[in-house]
Backbone bond lengths (Angstrom), bond angles and torsions (degrees), N, CA, C in turn:
res aa  C-N    CA-C-N  psi(-1)  N-CA   C-N-CA  omega(-1)  CA-C   N-CA-C  phi
1 D - - - 1.443 - - 1.507 113.11 -
2 I 1.270 118.05 147.54 1.419 122.84 -179.02 1.527 110.52 -120.94
3 V 1.291 124.17 130.66 1.432 125.40 174.25 1.530 107.84 -127.79
4 I 1.339 117.27 118.85 1.389 126.23 178.78 1.587 107.62 -111.32
5 V 1.368 116.01 123.33 1.377 120.94 169.13 1.456 113.51 -116.19
6 T 1.245 120.60 116.43 1.510 123.94 178.15 1.545 103.61 -108.36
7 I 1.421 108.89 126.91 1.438 118.95 -179.62 1.501 108.57 -110.67
8 D 1.370 114.83 129.86 1.408 123.47 -173.62 1.556 109.76 -69.38
9 T 1.285 118.94 140.17 1.475 126.75 165.90 1.519 114.87 58.20
10 V 1.349 117.43 57.36 1.454 121.29 -175.40 1.538 112.05 -111.17
11 R 1.348 115.57 119.15 1.418 118.82 171.38 1.492 108.87 -84.95
12 A 1.346 117.62 121.00 1.503 121.76 -176.69 1.435 107.59 -60.64
13 D 1.262 123.85 -33.14 1.500 120.90 -173.74 1.522 115.23 -81.48
14 H 1.325 114.23 8.63 1.452 119.31 169.45 1.555 109.95 -109.99
15 T 1.307 119.13 2.01 1.565 121.58 -179.68 1.462 109.21 -104.90
16 P 1.374 116.22 144.02 1.386 122.16 -178.07 1.604 116.94 -46.86
17 P 1.387 112.98 -46.62 1.574 111.38 -177.56 1.516 112.11 -54.40
18 Y 1.309 118.86 -20.42 1.421 123.64 -171.28 1.614 109.98 -116.71
19 G 1.296 111.20 18.18 1.538 114.68 175.02 1.490 114.86 89.37
20 G 1.373 121.40 3.51 1.443 124.13 -172.70 1.596 107.33 -82.79
21 S 1.256 111.26 164.76 1.582 121.65 -170.42 1.526 110.08 -95.60
22 A 1.361 121.35 -6.39 1.457 117.16 -174.82 1.515 109.85 -63.49
23 E 1.349 117.71 145.51 1.476 120.87 178.36 1.576 111.25 -82.71
24 M 1.375 110.07 91.53 1.504 122.09 179.46 1.467 109.06 -126.04
25 P 1.285 117.60 74.80 1.491 119.98 -179.02 1.547 112.97 -65.48
26 V 1.306 114.12 -31.65 1.578 115.57 -175.32 1.620 104.67 -72.62
27 L 1.178 118.88 -46.18 1.474 124.14 -179.78 1.579 109.01 -65.69
28 R 1.213 113.04 -36.97 1.576 116.87 179.95 1.457 110.25 -65.47
29 E 1.327 118.61 -41.26 1.438 125.08 178.20 1.546 109.31 -68.93
30 L 1.137 117.68 -48.27 1.545 121.12 173.31 1.465 109.61 -51.04
31 G 1.321 123.73 -48.30 1.422 125.57 174.47 1.385 116.91 -59.08
32 V 1.381 119.89 -39.54 1.401 125.60 175.48 1.567 114.92 -60.40
33 R 1.366 106.52 -41.59 1.586 117.67 -172.67 1.531 106.51 -81.85
34 G 1.256 116.95 -37.20 1.541 119.90 -167.58 1.418 112.56 -110.03
35 A 1.353 116.87 -151.99 1.516 126.99 -176.59 1.500 106.68 -102.68
36 V 1.362 120.69 131.57 1.461 123.11 171.82 1.593 102.38 -116.05
37 F 1.360 106.22 127.95 1.488 114.50 -176.80 1.521 111.02 -88.20
38 D 1.370 121.53 109.57 1.388 127.14 -179.13 1.551 113.48 -59.77
39 Y 1.343 111.78 -36.99 1.488 114.81 -177.89 1.534 108.88 -117.75
40 A 1.283 121.49 91.08 1.427 127.82 -176.66 1.596 107.23 -135.13
41 Y 1.273 116.84 115.07 1.453 121.58 -173.09 1.469 113.47 -117.58
42 A 1.363 116.25 134.15 1.599 121.94 176.02 1.531 106.28 -55.83
43 P 1.252 116.38 135.04 1.431 117.75 169.37 1.437 117.72 -58.91
44 S 1.393 115.96 -23.97 1.503 120.49 -176.84 1.551 105.07 -158.06
45 N 1.372 111.07 165.89 1.420 113.71 176.85 1.627 114.38 -96.13
46 V 1.328 113.11 15.53 1.436 118.76 179.38 1.572 106.54 -142.92
47 T 1.390 109.91 142.60 1.510 121.35 -172.81 1.518 109.56 -56.76
48 R 1.404 118.19 -41.12 1.478 116.70 -170.32 1.430 107.89 -62.80
49 R 1.385 124.07 -30.29 1.339 124.61 -172.77 1.528 110.39 -96.02
50 S 1.286 117.43 -33.60 1.445 120.14 -173.76 1.559 115.83 -77.39
51 I 1.326 119.97 -44.78 1.397 126.34 177.71 1.521 114.03 -57.97
52 P 1.439 114.48 -47.04 1.462 114.72 178.48 1.591 112.51 -60.63
53 S 1.353 112.13 -43.41 1.409 117.68 176.58 1.426 116.49 -56.37
54 M 1.361 119.78 -45.17 1.373 126.12 179.62 1.565 112.79 -64.05
55 M 1.276 114.41 -40.31 1.518 124.58 -174.59 1.597 114.74 -85.17
56 I 1.387 114.29 -14.97 1.399 120.80 175.78 1.528 113.20 -102.90
57 G 1.314 114.06 -35.79 1.527 122.59 -178.80 1.469 115.06 92.44
58 L 1.298 113.74 23.90 1.581 118.07 177.01 1.520 109.66 -118.32
59 A 1.272 114.92 151.14 1.462 115.21 172.49 1.514 110.07 -58.97
60 P 1.367 118.83 152.18 1.472 119.45 -174.05 1.650 113.78 -58.87
61 N 1.229 110.85 -31.91 1.468 112.06 -174.75 1.566 111.64 -80.08
62 R 1.371 118.06 -2.51 1.494 124.69 171.87 1.586 108.86 -101.90
63 V 1.355 116.46 -4.83 1.549 115.75 -176.89 1.596 103.04 -86.57
64 K 1.298 117.10 121.00 1.480 122.21 172.50 1.498 116.40 -86.80
65 G 1.303 117.77 140.09 1.355 123.20 177.23 1.475 118.26 173.98
66 R 1.288 119.12 -172.37 1.402 120.31 -175.64 1.570 104.45 -137.34
67 V 1.356 112.33 134.86 1.489 120.12 -179.87 1.494 111.71 -65.54
68 V 1.277 116.02 129.53 1.502 120.65 177.46 1.553 105.83 -137.39
69 G 1.294 115.62 114.65 1.544 118.52 -172.43 1.407 109.44 59.70
70 W 1.321 112.40 -128.31 1.514 119.34 175.08 1.408 118.69 -88.71
71 A 1.397 115.92 -4.66 1.454 123.39 -169.92 1.521 109.19 -110.60
72 L 1.340 112.82 179.39 1.421 120.42 173.22 1.521 112.16 -118.91
73 R 1.286 117.17 126.05 1.550 123.14 172.60 1.518 108.77 -77.82
74 I 1.271 112.70 104.74 1.540 120.66 -173.53 1.524 111.41 -73.61
75 D 1.309 113.73 131.81 1.365 122.24 172.96 1.618 110.01 -49.04
76 P 1.327 118.61 119.58 1.464 122.74 -179.67 1.578 117.69 -51.84
77 R 1.342 112.53 -19.70 1.463 115.53 178.51 1.624 113.58 -73.54
78 H 1.376 112.82 -12.78 1.429 118.47 179.61 1.563 105.96 -82.02
79 V 1.329 119.62 140.86 1.419 119.08 -179.97 1.624 106.50 -111.54
80 M 1.233 111.78 133.99 1.517 118.40 -172.16 1.528 107.97 -91.78
81 L 1.361 117.12 152.48 1.394 126.29 -174.67 1.655 107.96 -53.01
82 A 1.349 112.96 -45.45 1.504 114.56 -175.96 1.550 109.79 -65.96
83 E 1.402 119.40 -28.88 1.479 119.42 176.19 1.484 111.84 -68.82
84 R 1.313 116.07 -34.32 1.490 118.08 -178.99 1.488 109.14 -70.31
85 L 1.349 115.40 -37.10 1.560 119.34 -175.08 1.581 105.98 -75.27
86 E 1.298 115.21 -43.45 1.481 115.96 175.17 1.512 114.68 -54.90
87 A 1.387 111.82 -41.89 1.455 119.49 177.45 1.634 111.46 -62.80
88 G 1.263 113.05 -27.57 1.505 123.55 -178.37 1.467 110.42 -89.82
89 G 1.309 120.82 2.82 1.557 121.44 169.80 1.479 113.28 102.15
90 Y 1.330 118.36 12.56 1.454 122.87 178.15 1.538 110.75 -84.75
91 D 1.435 116.83 146.65 1.388 123.32 157.99 1.456 107.69 -74.60
92 T 1.300 119.87 133.05 1.442 124.44 179.14 1.388 118.38 -122.62
93 A 1.330 119.44 138.97 1.466 119.85 -170.47 1.611 103.77 -150.24
94 G 1.321 118.28 144.50 1.342 131.86 177.37 1.482 113.17 -129.51
95 F 1.377 113.57 127.65 1.567 120.12 175.58 1.502 102.79 -118.63
96 M 1.198 119.44 110.61 1.513 122.75 -169.47 1.519 112.20 -124.68
97 C 1.295 109.93 154.50 1.554 116.46 -177.22 1.434 111.55 -76.56
98 C 1.288 121.89 -37.54 1.453 128.87 -154.08 1.452 121.73 -129.00
99 E 1.415 114.22 117.78 1.445 116.11 -178.46 1.595 109.61 -64.45
100 G 1.240 120.05 -32.66 1.455 123.30 -177.82 1.566 116.02 -61.45
101 F 1.319 111.53 -23.64 1.495 115.66 -179.71 1.547 110.80 -103.93
102 W 1.404 115.80 -39.96 1.449 117.77 -173.23 1.531 115.20 -116.54
103 G 1.302 114.13 -4.93 1.434 115.33 178.72 1.521 115.84 -85.43
104 K 1.339 117.40 -169.20 1.431 121.05 -173.72 1.476 117.85 -91.39
105 T 1.382 114.80 -2.12 1.417 121.60 177.77 1.569 119.19 -59.57
106 F 1.266 110.74 -47.52 1.508 117.22 -171.78 1.567 110.60 -112.94
107 H 1.402 118.49 -4.46 1.347 115.64 175.12 1.601 114.91 54.58
108 T 1.258 114.09 49.59 1.517 119.22 -172.57 1.537 112.39 -71.16
109 G 1.333 115.75 -31.19 1.496 119.23 -172.33 1.443 115.98 96.35
110 L 1.406 116.91 -15.87 1.495 121.32 -179.44 1.529 110.25 -61.31
111 Q 1.295 117.28 -17.65 1.529 118.95 -174.91 1.580 109.00 -92.08
112 R 1.288 117.27 -2.48 1.518 122.38 -174.81 1.523 106.12 -63.92
113 G 1.272 113.37 134.10 1.555 121.73 -178.85 1.481 117.40 86.44
114 L 1.407 116.56 -10.16 1.379 120.05 176.42 1.476 109.25 -86.17
115 A 1.344 118.40 103.04 1.471 117.84 -178.70 1.546 113.82 -69.54
116 H 1.186 115.82 -28.15 1.529 121.00 179.77 1.649 103.12 -124.24
117 L 1.225 112.95 125.60 1.526 125.60 178.73 1.405 116.67 -129.66
118 E 1.325 122.33 132.07 1.394 127.12 174.21 1.565 109.40 -135.56
119 I 1.242 118.21 142.82 1.419 122.24 -174.27 1.575 104.96 -130.39
120 E 1.353 114.76 128.73 1.448 128.08 179.43 1.478 112.53 -156.97
121 S 1.273 116.99 123.20 1.545 122.40 -172.27 1.592 104.79 -71.65
122 N 1.327 121.97 -40.64 1.417 119.65 175.49 1.404 118.86 -67.64
123 G 1.326 119.10 120.75 1.521 120.93 -170.88 1.419 109.95 -63.72
124 L 1.355 122.50 -51.05 1.442 122.33 -177.86 1.419 115.67 -63.12
125 A 1.265 119.39 -32.06 1.466 124.06 176.15 1.458 107.07 -69.92
126 L 1.327 119.37 -39.23 1.453 122.06 177.45 1.481 116.16 -64.39
127 A 1.355 113.81 -42.64 1.527 120.43 172.41 1.552 112.31 -59.83
128 R 1.263 117.14 -35.69 1.468 122.81 -178.86 1.520 110.14 -70.77
129 R 1.334 113.62 -38.87 1.484 121.60 173.15 1.525 111.76 -59.10
130 A 1.398 112.86 -47.60 1.517 118.12 -178.75 1.562 107.15 -63.54
131 K 1.350 118.27 -40.75 1.452 116.92 -176.79 1.597 110.38 -65.86
132 A 1.239 113.53 -35.34 1.501 118.45 -177.68 1.582 108.42 -63.69
133 W 1.385 109.96 -47.87 1.484 118.60 179.82 1.502 110.82 -62.88
134 L 1.308 120.12 -37.64 1.504 123.88 -179.95 1.536 106.02 -72.10
135 A 1.235 124.00 -35.04 1.410 126.47 -176.25 1.566 105.79 -71.42
136 E 1.254 117.04 -39.99 1.555 118.25 176.91 1.463 108.74 -68.40
137 R 1.329 117.83 -41.85 1.507 121.08 178.04 1.528 113.10 -56.72
138 D 1.342 115.58 -37.64 1.416 123.74 -177.43 1.550 111.57 -69.10
139 K 1.316 115.50 -23.88 1.497 117.15 175.51 1.557 117.28 -74.17
140 H 1.411 111.99 -16.11 1.413 117.21 -174.92 1.433 103.30 -132.58
141 P 1.336 127.85 68.37 1.370 129.17 173.22 1.484 119.20 -63.42
142 D 1.310 116.39 125.76 1.496 119.85 -178.49 1.541 113.66 -114.54
143 G 1.452 112.23 7.44 1.495 113.73 177.95 1.489 118.89 83.46
144 K 1.441 109.28 -5.74 1.530 111.61 -178.18 1.479 110.45 -83.87
145 P 1.311 122.53 146.86 1.373 128.03 172.99 1.581 111.06 -69.89
146 L 1.239 114.80 158.67 1.468 116.93 -172.48 1.578 112.74 -115.78
147 F 1.288 118.73 134.16 1.500 126.11 169.54 1.369 104.19 -115.58
148 L 1.469 118.85 119.56 1.399 123.20 176.04 1.543 106.53 -131.63
149 W 1.378 115.25 132.45 1.408 121.99 -177.74 1.516 108.26 -128.11
150 M 1.304 115.52 126.56 1.507 120.63 177.69 1.459 107.86 -127.25
151 H 1.329 115.74 133.87 1.446 129.20 168.41 1.520 121.91 -100.91
152 V 1.193 124.75 120.96 1.427 127.97 -163.56 1.604 104.92 -116.12
153 L 1.429 112.67 132.14 1.406 115.85 -169.44 1.492 115.11 -107.25
154 E 1.396 116.61 -11.68 1.441 120.31 -169.97 1.559 118.19 -47.77
155 P 1.342 121.80 -43.65 1.456 119.50 179.53 1.496 113.70 -66.81
156 H 1.257 116.11 -26.31 1.438 122.07 -175.18 1.606 105.63 -65.28
157 N 1.334 119.73 -28.80 1.435 125.21 -175.56 1.510 110.60 -101.88
158 W 1.361 120.94 27.04 1.382 122.38 -175.58 1.552 114.14 -70.26
159 T 1.379 114.18 -20.57 1.458 122.68 174.92 1.489 120.21 -81.06
160 A 1.375 113.30 6.44 1.492 118.90 -167.25 1.536 109.57 -60.57
161 G 1.297 115.13 -22.15 1.522 119.03 176.65 1.416 115.24 -67.02
162 G 1.348 120.82 -23.60 1.486 129.54 172.67 1.519 103.60 86.22
163 G 1.372 112.42 175.85 1.495 121.87 174.01 1.608 115.37 59.10
164 V 1.333 110.77 33.85 1.570 117.12 -171.50 1.586 108.75 -62.01
165 A 1.371 110.73 -49.40 1.468 116.54 -172.11 1.474 113.02 -61.45
166 S 1.388 115.32 -28.98 1.569 118.04 -176.58 1.534 107.65 -86.27
167 R 1.368 124.00 -6.53 1.428 121.40 -177.12 1.453 113.14 -86.06
168 T 1.273 120.90 164.07 1.445 125.87 -179.63 1.508 108.81 -72.64
169 D 1.430 116.28 161.45 1.471 116.27 172.55 1.356 116.20 -55.73
170 D 1.340 117.23 -40.74 1.478 123.30 -177.55 1.550 110.87 -64.71
171 E 1.406 116.84 -39.06 1.376 119.94 178.62 1.530 113.83 -67.05
172 R 1.394 114.51 -39.61 1.410 116.92 176.72 1.558 111.55 -66.43
173 K 1.260 118.38 -38.14 1.407 123.17 175.33 1.471 111.77 -58.67
174 R 1.326 120.78 -51.17 1.491 121.90 176.14 1.438 112.50 -56.49
175 M 1.461 120.30 -46.14 1.461 120.65 -172.79 1.615 104.15 -65.78
176 Y 1.313 122.38 -41.12 1.375 122.34 -175.09 1.475 110.61 -68.66
177 D 1.329 117.24 -46.22 1.484 121.12 -171.20 1.563 103.61 -71.29
178 H 1.240 119.66 -21.86 1.467 117.41 176.66 1.576 110.15 -70.15
179 S 1.418 113.07 -40.71 1.465 115.89 171.26 1.535 119.08 -57.73
180 L 1.431 110.61 -38.51 1.437 112.25 173.09 1.456 115.09 -63.55
181 A 1.307 118.58 -37.54 1.432 124.39 -177.95 1.548 107.44 -66.38
182 A 1.281 127.37 -34.21 1.286 136.52 171.65 1.589 109.58 -57.35
183 A 1.276 111.45 -49.73 1.474 121.10 -178.76 1.545 111.92 -64.24
184 D 1.397 115.26 -36.95 1.461 121.82 174.91 1.561 108.60 -67.27
185 T 1.232 121.91 -41.06 1.451 122.33 171.78 1.529 113.39 -50.53
186 V 1.297 112.41 -48.15 1.535 120.21 -177.98 1.481 106.82 -60.79
187 L 1.435 115.73 -46.01 1.403 116.70 -177.76 1.536 114.93 -60.63
188 G 1.431 111.72 -41.39 1.443 113.63 174.13 1.474 118.53 -64.61
189 E 1.250 119.09 -33.34 1.498 124.92 177.50 1.579 104.47 -63.78
190 L 1.229 123.74 -50.70 1.349 126.98 -177.20 1.551 109.48 -62.20
191 L 1.248 117.65 -47.32 1.556 121.59 -175.37 1.461 115.12 -75.42
192 S 1.413 117.03 -14.42 1.406 121.28 174.96 1.573 110.31 -68.16
193 A 1.330 116.42 -19.85 1.431 116.87 178.92 1.569 114.35 -65.04
194 F 1.358 112.67 -19.94 1.521 121.04 -174.96 1.626 109.13 -105.39
195 A 1.376 116.02 1.97 1.457 119.43 -168.02 1.591 108.59 -61.01
196 N 1.297 120.28 -32.85 1.489 121.36 -165.53 1.642 106.55 -94.48
197 R 1.322 119.99 4.42 1.321 119.34 -177.20 1.494 113.01 -80.79
198 P 1.320 124.13 141.55 1.448 123.19 -179.26 1.580 103.83 -68.61
199 P 1.388 112.32 156.54 1.477 119.33 -173.40 1.479 115.77 -50.25
200 A 1.366 115.31 -43.45 1.511 120.16 175.39 1.466 116.96 -54.81
201 Q 1.279 120.53 -25.52 1.347 127.27 -179.14 1.450 120.59 -100.56
202 S 1.401 111.79 4.26 1.466 117.35 -176.39 1.467 111.34 -74.05
203 P 1.360 120.78 139.96 1.395 123.32 -179.52 1.548 115.18 -64.91
204 I 1.323 114.46 161.66 1.495 117.33 164.60 1.527 103.97 -80.48
205 I 1.331 118.03 126.65 1.541 123.17 -179.83 1.443 104.97 -113.39
206 I 1.392 111.16 127.16 1.477 119.91 176.07 1.495 107.50 -119.26
207 V 1.275 123.32 125.52 1.427 127.96 174.82 1.466 109.60 -118.98
208 S 1.437 113.47 124.18 1.475 114.25 179.64 1.461 103.64 -147.46
209 A 1.427 110.93 -172.73 1.545 117.19 177.00 1.505 109.03 -140.16
210 D 1.267 111.36 163.38 1.489 115.03 -178.85 1.517 114.57 -85.56
211 H 1.371 115.83 -27.83 1.436 120.12 178.22 1.542 107.70 -175.04
212 G 1.323 117.33 169.42 1.473 120.51 -179.38 1.509 116.02 -93.29
213 E 1.248 120.34 -141.72 1.487 123.87 -176.66 1.561 109.90 -159.10
214 A 1.337 111.38 149.10 1.492 116.87 -177.66 1.560 105.62 -107.10
215 F 1.340 105.05 135.12 1.545 117.56 177.22 1.627 113.07 -110.29
216 G 1.364 114.14 32.00 1.363 117.99 -174.43 1.423 119.20 111.86
217 E 1.397 117.53 -7.74 1.489 118.88 176.95 1.398 110.17 -66.45
218 H 1.282 110.62 137.89 1.640 121.02 -174.37 1.460 111.36 54.64
219 G 1.458 114.11 32.58 1.558 116.58 176.27 1.511 112.10 73.72
220 M 1.391 121.77 12.11 1.473 121.88 -173.77 1.488 107.55 -107.23
221 F 1.350 115.22 134.50 1.458 121.87 168.23 1.609 112.32 -117.34
């Protein structure tokens, strides 16, 4: 089984595996138990270019498509990771934050290959929906491996309090780290669905991000 969690707008230098101070015990433990990649770079500084690149396997300048809203409508000739795994016999499911990227409004193609798809902007509610779906799936095992992808939005909305540019560096850091802690809670809720599995049946868990965030570098917030 493969579980991929992409968290929107994560600065690596604020997370525990990279020496950051944000309260992220779940991610910290994953880093201790697993592999932490010291050189891992976002394909782009914007979600519409980064996520398709990650899920297709091409550099962003080779991904063809058309901008629709905040997203990219992907050329249908591109094959998504979920499509490849579905063709290989996997059960595929997506639990996503955003209608504009994965819903039916813009037909982006990001949902291709995801046989089961749920969209919910609140990360904790989304993780609970994923847990409920996994529990129901476990009642009717069919022997297929699982591919589950969740995209979490909480750090993207860290400036919801407003007035970010006028705050001190310490205030900005606290606001942002609080959003990372919220994302870690979401991650823990999802992964608790696998807590009682024997080690041989544990999923491959991949946690990454689509891009980072600016705290005033080059005058950008």
